[in-house]
N, C-alpha and C positions, 0 to 999 in steps of 0.2 A: 144877794137874796138866794136863799136855799130853794132849790127846785121842789115844786109841790109834789111831783111824782115820787121823788126821793123821800120826802118827809112822810108820805103815805106808806111807802114800803118800810121805813124805819119803825113807824107806829104799828103797822100790822105785825111786824116781827118782834115787837117789844124790845127794840134795841135801846140800850142806854146811850145817852149823849153826854159829851164832855162839856161842862159849863165853860163859857167864855171863848170857845173855839168855833163859833158858828161859821165864820168865814173860811175855816180850814176844813170843813166837812166836805169830802169829795165823793163819797159813795157808800155802798153797802156790799158786804161779801155775799157770795152765792153759796148754796149748800144747805146742809141740815141745821146749821146754827148761824144764821145771818147776823152780822154785827156791823156797827157803823165804822167807817174808814175815814181817817183824818190824814192830811199831809203834814208831816213833821215840820218842814220849813215854814209852812203857813201858820202852824201853831206857835212857833217861836216868834214869828212876826207879830202875831196877835198880842203876845205878852209884851213885846217891845213897844207896840203902838198904843195898846189899850191900858196897860199897867205901867207904862213909862219905865220899863226895865232896860238895863244895858243888855247887849247881846249875850255877854257872859252870864249875867244873872238869869236871863230868860232861858238859856240852854240848861243851866243847872236846875232851875225850878222845873222846867218841862220834864227832864229825864228823872228827877227824883220824885216829884209830886204827881206827875201825870202818867208817864210811861211806867213808873214804878208802882202804880196802884192797880190792884186787881180787885174788882168788885163782882166777881162771878162770871158765869159763862157768857154773859152779854157785854163784857168789858169791851169797849171799842179797841180797834187796832190803829197803829200809827205807822205810816210808811214814808220812806224817802223815795222820791222819783228821780230818775236819771234819764238824760236825753242822749 
């Protein structure tokens, strides 16, 4: 479940959200143009689980159709996390 405070911040800042990646939403950027932030690995996992894609198909789809799409200054960003 997405945190209510995060959703309020996203709404207040007119952030665009990526359809189908609700469980991969991890935050919002700070600064003059806040945008939604998604975890790349979680997005790929969403595609594999919810759309029954293979890992290879999910990666191809994600990078071509999601990361490769620009819909204006409020386009979400996608990050990889490292430990």
